[in-house]
N, C-alpha and C positions, 0 to 999 in steps of 0.2 A: 774865496781867496786870492790873496793880493799881494804885491811885493812891486818892484818896481819896473821897468817896462824892460823887452831886453832890446827891443829897437836901437843899438849901439851900434859901434864898430867892432869886428874881431876883436880886437885888440881888449876890448873891455871885457866881453870875455874869456877871454884869456885869461886877465887878469884874476875872475871868479876863481876861478880853479889854479892859479900856476903858486902858491904855496900852500902846503897840503897841511901843513903848523901852523897857518897862520890863528892869531888868537881875537876874540872878540872883545874890542876897544872900548868897551862900556863893563865888564866884567873879568875876562881873562880866561874864560873857558874858552874850547877849539870851537873855532871859524866854520862855519859852513859854505861859506861865499859873503858876497857883497849886499848886503840887503839895503835897502834905501838910502846908499851911496855911504857904505860905511861896511867895516869887516864887522860881522857880530856871526852869532853865535844863536841857533834856534830860540833858546828862551828868552833872548832880548828881541828878538826880530818881533816875535808875536809880542811880545811887551809894547814896544813900540808900532806896530800896527795898528793897538786896541785902544794905546791909548795919545799919540800922535799927535790925531788928526783931531781931537773933540775939545772946540773950545769951550765946550758948556765945564767941563774938568777940569778941577784944578784941585790938583795935591798939595799939600803942605805938609813940610817939613818937621815932625815933633822934637828935634832937639836943635841946629845952630842952621841946618841947609847945607850944612858941610859931609854930611855923609860917607865912610870911604865902600865903595861896591864894588865888590866881590863874590865870585863864585857863592860864598856861603852866605854873606848879608843882601843879597840883590833880593831879595823881596820882602826887606825891612824895612826897607824907605821907595816908596814908588817916587815920593816928588825928587829926590837926589839923582833916583837913577833917570825916572825922564830926564830933570836937567842936562844927564852928564851925554844922554843919548845923545840932547840939543851938542852939546858941548866936541863931539867927537865928529860932530859933523852929517848926521842922519836929517835927512830931510824930509818932511811930515806933508810933500807935494807930491811924493812921489807916492801917499799914500791912496790908493781908489779908495772911493770910496761904496757904501753896502751892495746900493744898489748899481752902480757901475760891475762890481763885480760876478752879483748874479745874473745880470742881462749877460757880460760876457761866457760866462763858464755854461752859461746855457745857451746862446747863438756860437760860441767858436770852440766851443771844447766837445759836445756832442751831437751839435744838432746839424746836420750839413743832408745836399741829396747825393747819394752814392752816385760816382763815376758806371755808366755800363762802356766804356771802351775797353776793349782787351788786354790791354796793356799798359804799364802806371801811369807813363806819362802822353802817353797818347790824347787822354783827354786835356790838357792842356796844352792850349796858341802857344806859336814859336816865341814872342814874346814876352811870355809868363813863366815858362817851361825851368826858366831853371834861378828866377827870380823871389824871394820873399816880401810875398804883398805885412801890410799893416796887420788884418786877418791873420796871417802865418805865425808872426813873432806873438800876438794874443793869445794863440791858440800853443805856441813852444811854454807863455810865460806863465796856462795854468797848467801844463803838461808839467809843468817844474814844481810847482806849489803842491799841487794834487798829491804830487811826489814826497811831499813833503810833512805835508798832512797826514796822507794816507798809509807810508809806509816808515817814513822816520820815525814821525811821533808814537802813534803804536808796537814801533820797535824797543824804543823807551821805555815807555809803559810796561813792558813782556819784561822788564828787565827783574821788577817786582816780583810779579811769578815764576820767573824761571831766569833764573839771574847763568851770564853772558860765565861766570868761571865760579868754581866748585873748592872751597878745601880740603874736601878729599875725597876718592870714590868710597860711594855705598856697598857696604857689605857684598850683601843678597845679590844675585845675577840679574833676578826680573826690578830689581831698584836698578842695576845700571842700563839695561836694556829699553828700561821709565824714560831714562835721561837723556836716552837716545832718541825715543821716537820725540822725548818732550823738542827737544834742540832745532827738527826735525819740521814736527810743528809749529817752532816761535816765525823759521825765515819763510815757511811757507804760505803763514797768515797776511806777515804784513807785503808781502809780493799781491797774493789776491785782492788784498785792502784798495793795493794803490791800478790794479787795473779794473777791479770793477765799483771802480768812483768812474776810473776812464767810462766806463762802458753805463753809469748809472739811469742815462737820463732816458736809455733806447732799451725795449724791455726784447725787440726781436735778438738782441744779445743776451740779454740775460737769460735768456731761455736757453743760450747754444753752452751759458760756462759747465755747466755740468757736463757736456760731452771735451770739453777742451782745459777740463781746469788739471789734467797730468801734464799737459805742456809745460808746468809750472816750476815742474820741479828741476827738469832739466835747463830751466831758466836760475835756479837759484845761485851755482856759480857764477852768471853773471849780475845778479843782484849784491852778493855779495861782494863782491868788489864796487859796487856802489859805495855801497853801505861802509866800505872801507875807505874808499876813494873822501865822500864825508866827513870822516873823523867820528862815524859812530862803532866800529871794530881798529884795535890795534894789532889784531892778527886774523885770521883764520879760524872760524869755528869750533876747529878739530881740535886746535892748539893749548890748548887748559886740558881738553878731555882725550889726551895723544892717545893717551892705553884706551880707553872705551872703544875708544875711533877704530884704535885697532886689532879690539877682539870681535870686533863688530865687521868690521871689510877687509880688513889688511894690512898689513905696511905697505907693504906695491903700489896698492889701491892709492891709499893717502897721495902717495908719492906722486901718481898718474895725476889726482886728482887735485896737486901743490901746482903740477906744472901749465895744466887745463888754467885754476884761476892766474898763473901767470903772465901767460898768455894775453888777456885782459889788461893785466897791469899794466902792460909793456907797452899796449899802442898807445902810439902816437900821432896825433897827439890825444891825451884825453881830454874828452868832451862830455860831463855829464849828461847834458838833453842829447847827445846821441844816444848812448847808455839806456837814457830811457825811453826812447825812441825805438829802438829797434827791442825791448821788453815786449811793447805796447804790438810791434808789427812781431814779434815772436809766438806771442800770446795766440793770436789770431790765427797762425798757421792749423790747419786743421789734418790730421792729428799731427802733432810732434813729438810723434813717438821712438824711444831709446832705438838704435843702427842695432837692429839683430843679425848677429854673425846663421847665417843660413845656403846650404845646399840648393832649397827650392823656392820657391813665393809660389803663395796662393793666391786667389784675385781675393780671399776675404783679408789678406795683408794690407790690402794699398782701400783705404776710403775715399770716398766723394767729398772733396769737399764744398762747401754749403756755400754758393751764392749770395747769401749775405754776409760772409765773414771776409768773403772777397773782395767784393767791394767795400766796404773796412778797411782792410788792411793793406787793398790799394790806396785811398787818402790817404792810412799815415804811411807807408812807403813812399808814395808823394810827398810827402813834407818832408821824411826821413833825410831824400835823398836830395831836394835844392838844399835843405841847412850844410848837408854833410859838404855838394859843392861851394857850398856858401863857404867855409871853414876852408878847405882846400879847394885844388884846382883841379879840373876831370880826371887826370892823370890818376893824380894821388887817390882821388877819391874812391877809385875803382879798385885802386893796391889793399888803401884800408876795409874798404866793404871785403873785399877777397879773404884776407887775414879772418875779419871778425866774423865771419859763416864761419872756415876753417875750423875756431875755436868752439861755434856751434856744434859742426859737428862731429868732433874729437869728443865734446860733451855730452851729445845722444849715445856715441857708442861708451861714455864710461859708466851713462847709466843702465846700458844692458846687460855691464857688466856688473853693476850694482845689485841689477835684481837677481844674475845666474849665484850669487854669494850670496845673501838674504837665501833662496830659498836651497840652497844645498845646505844649511848653516844644523848641524846635528842638535839641536833643539828642538826637535816635532814641531816648529811652524811657528812656536812663543811670538818670534820677533815678528814675525808677517803678521800672525795675527793682531800683535802690540801695534803692527803700520798703521793696518786699515782700519783698526777702530779708532784711531789715536789719530790721525788727521786727515779726517774727514774739511771740507773746509765749506 
């Protein structure tokens, strides 16, 4: 997983996401950010990463060496596409070698000694508590690249089997319900792909995945915002299936879901790294269960948090907090974190409401059965 390093100034990170409507300078598709020192789409980023540094590879144009490169033609001539990448300012020096990528991924993203302290920040010395090291920046780079490769790319590929938009609603009720289940699985599976990639080199964490995979349901809205911000979505998942979602979840519930999503969209400043780190930290919460309204609580309503998850969560929470303070000052970082968590708490309440709505539907449990069998990760 390779891309340009992130250890630049705050303004360089801001520029990556300053214009959500930015276009790829190579083919004109929607850009996902600044890659190898130029705004590009995911496809052109991957193309340059594969070919920009390969001195042994020499493409030859079969025409006159001046092919027009657009979304439709970018795969027709690799020679002219690569030349245009260089003309638009993409730098091969920012491509790391495969060996460096593998070593950095293994050592920086997954392998570390979990802290034994009782709080998030106590295991850091005063001199390093609020500073981001070179290893931290490498870790942030790897997190961002892991999201692009294991969340965004599978999401784009899923459009072939589960399209975002349908021209007309199927007639039979079961088919409508299957569409609802398919969409839910689509968003769950890409989020799970990213989280499991983060855990890939730690078999202990993988053993706990089944225990906390329900957390991902509550993180779907947060991840949907990230897909919107990265130009993979131009609307909410339920916008073009409004009648279907209203028939399943009610119009009032969808309005509440919209408000929750807007709460994330209007957090200022938006930073994709903060969102991705929150996804990791919250996925490690055991369990991030829906907030059910109960008059009395029993002991079984609360679960002991396995220490291995606590330790890993401390690690990523420390990185998150250091990065938030790097982007903001200490006071604004606290305000930002409070607003973020408020949105998470609202989403937990909405998940509890959704469970109640599905359980009380007059379809003899048909939809609940479909969801249980159709969204297993």
